[in-house]
N, C-alpha and C positions, 0 to 999 in steps of 0.2 A: 641705770637704764636710760638711754638717750631717746626721748619720746619722738623727736623730729626724725631720727633715723628709723624708728619703728614705723612711722607714718608714711615714709617715702621709699623705703627699700622695696625692691621687687620681691614678689612672692612666688612660691612654687605654683605650678599649674594645678596640682592635685594634692588634696589633703583628704585622707579617709574620714577624719573626724574634725568637726568644727564646734567648739563650745562658745556660746554667746550668752552674755548676761549683762545686766546693768545694776548699778547701785546708785542711790541718790545721796548726794553730798551738798552741803552748804557751800556755795561759791560766791566770792565777792565779784560783783559785776561793774565795779567802779563807783557805785553810790550806795549799794546795800548788799546784804547777803541774800541769795535766792537759792532755792533747791533745784538742782539740775541732775540729770541722769548722766553718769559716766558709764559708757558702753565699752565693753572689752570683748575681743575675739581671740581665742586661743585655738590654734590648729595643732593637730597631731599628724606629723608627717609619716611617710611610708616606712621610716625606720623606727617609728614608735616614740619619737621625741616630741615634746610639746614646745610650741613656739608662740610667743605673744605676737600676734599679727597686727593688731591695731587697738588703739584706745581713743575714744572720742567723747566729747561732751555734747549733750543734746538738751533742749529745754524740757523734753518729756520723752517717754517711751511711746512710740507710735509706729504705725506702718511706715510713714514717710521717713522717720528718723532711721529706722532699721533698713529700709530700702536704700537710702543714701549711703549708709554705712557699708552695706553689702556691695553697692556699686563701686565704692572706693576700693574694696578688696579685689573686685574684678578688674578695675583699671590698673591695678598693680600686678596683674598677671594670673590671679586665681581663676580657674575655669571650672573645676569639678570638685565636688564634695560628696562623699557617700552618705554621711550621717551628720545632721545638725542637732546638737544637744543644747537645750535651753529650758527656761521656765515655760509655762504655758501661755505666755503673752501672745495674743492673737496677731499683733503687729509683726512679731518675729516670725511666726509660722507662715503668715501670708507672704512677707518679703522674702523669706528663705525659699519658699516654693517657687516664686517668680524669678528670683535671682539665680538659683541653682536647680533648675528643673531636672528631675530625675533623682534628686537626693531624697533621702528619708529624713523624718524628724522624730525625735524622741525626747520625752520629758526627762530632765536630769534626775538622778537618784536622790539628790538632796531635796529638791522641790517635791518629788514623789513622796518622800518620807514626811515632809512638812504637811502635805495634803492628807496623808494617813493620820497624822496626829490630830487632825480636825474631826475625824469620824470614829476613831478608836477610843473607847473608854480607857481612862488612865490605868485601871487594874490589868488591862490586857496589853498595854502599849509596849512594855519591854519584851514580852514574848513575841509579839507581832514583828517588832523591829529585828529581833534575833532571827526569826524565821525568814524575814525578807532578806537579811544579809546572807543567809544560806543560798537564797536564789541568786542574788546579785554577784556573789563570789564563787559561783559554781565553776568548775574547771572546763566544762564544755556545755553545749546546748542541751544535750540529753540529760545531764545532771540538773541543769536549770529547770527543764520541764518537769522532771521528777520532783524536785524541791517545791516548785510552784504548785503542782497538783496536790502534794502533801499539805501544803499550807492552806489551800482552798478546802480540802477535806477537814482539816483541823478546825477551821473557823466558819464553815458554812451554816452550822446550827446556831452558834452563839453570837456570831457577827456576820449575818447574811449580807449586809451592805458592803462589807469588806470583801467577802468571797465573790460577790458579783462584779465588783469594780476591777 
């Protein structure tokens, strides 16, 4: 993968879905190793194919770093995104809202599951995750609503915090 080509190539004007995340890596800055955020954007085009749109290194995850990251995508031609999927970082959400007005934001399913793991007792975790997968893998919105309502009904007594969330 040629990183300089990824960072300079023109982008499509429209991506229905944009995944954004960061991972912290130890990077040598010339004198010592420091922890820096490696930010990545993956777009899903209208044909359903994923494209690595950009990778950048930032000192931290912040509104300013994500705003600059999104501005670069826009400078390369991206104009419209329907849904931005990321972790719940407030900087991403705010920068996405400002950069791509009219788009929606959604917590990615991996981060959603991680958040559930913090509030669900271990003895229920496997069944909760299995039920959640039924919701997430539903073939259409009607089936997803049915599976979601069934999940709420199953856990509203024994796990009220889960059922309300």
